N, C-alpha and C positions, 0 to 999 in steps of 0.2 A: 866510410866513416864519417860523422857530422860533427860539426865543428862549429862552435861560439862561444860568445862572454856572455858571464850572468854575474851581474852586482846584488851584494847584498846591503839589507838597508842600513849597514854601519858604513857602508862604502867601499870594503873589499871587493875588487875585481876580478873574475877568474875565467881562464881558459876553459871551455869544458869542451869533451871532445866525448864519443860513443862509440863503443864499437860492442860486436858480437861475442860473446861469452862461449864458451864450449856448453854451458847448463845454465838452467834460470839461476838469477842471484837475488835475496832479500837483502838491501842493505839502505842506508843512507849516507848522506854527507852534509858535516856540519861546518860553518863558517871556521877557521882557524884564526878569527880575531874577536869573533863574539860569541859563537856557538849557536846561534841559530840554524836551524835546518832548514838547506837549501833545497835538499831534494830527496825524496824515498822513492826506490824503485822496487819492483818484481818482475822482472823480465830477463830475457838475455841479452837485450841491449845494455850493455853497463857503462854508466859514464864515468870518465875520469877527470877530477877537478887541479887546476895548477894556478896557485897565487900569480896574478900578474901586476895587482896595484894593491898596497897596502890603506886601509882607511884616513882621511885626510884628519882626523880627529884620533884622540887616545881612545880607549873603551877603559874605562875603570871599571865596569862592573860586568862581566862576563853573562848572557843569557841563562847558561848552563855553570851553576857552580860544581868545582869538582868534589867528589864524594872523598872525606876523609879518613 
């Protein structure tokens, strides 16, 4: 298992690990604070993200607007 930290441009910091999945997965991870895509993958090595620090500033407009 590989571990490291990733920081979004909004300032949120995530603990990132990756482990081997039973089969290939196609997916992505978006920042929970601002909605920016931090990573896309198409592999059996699948990352998991855990928020460890919120952004220092308040995000007033998310990068991805929710559908109505």
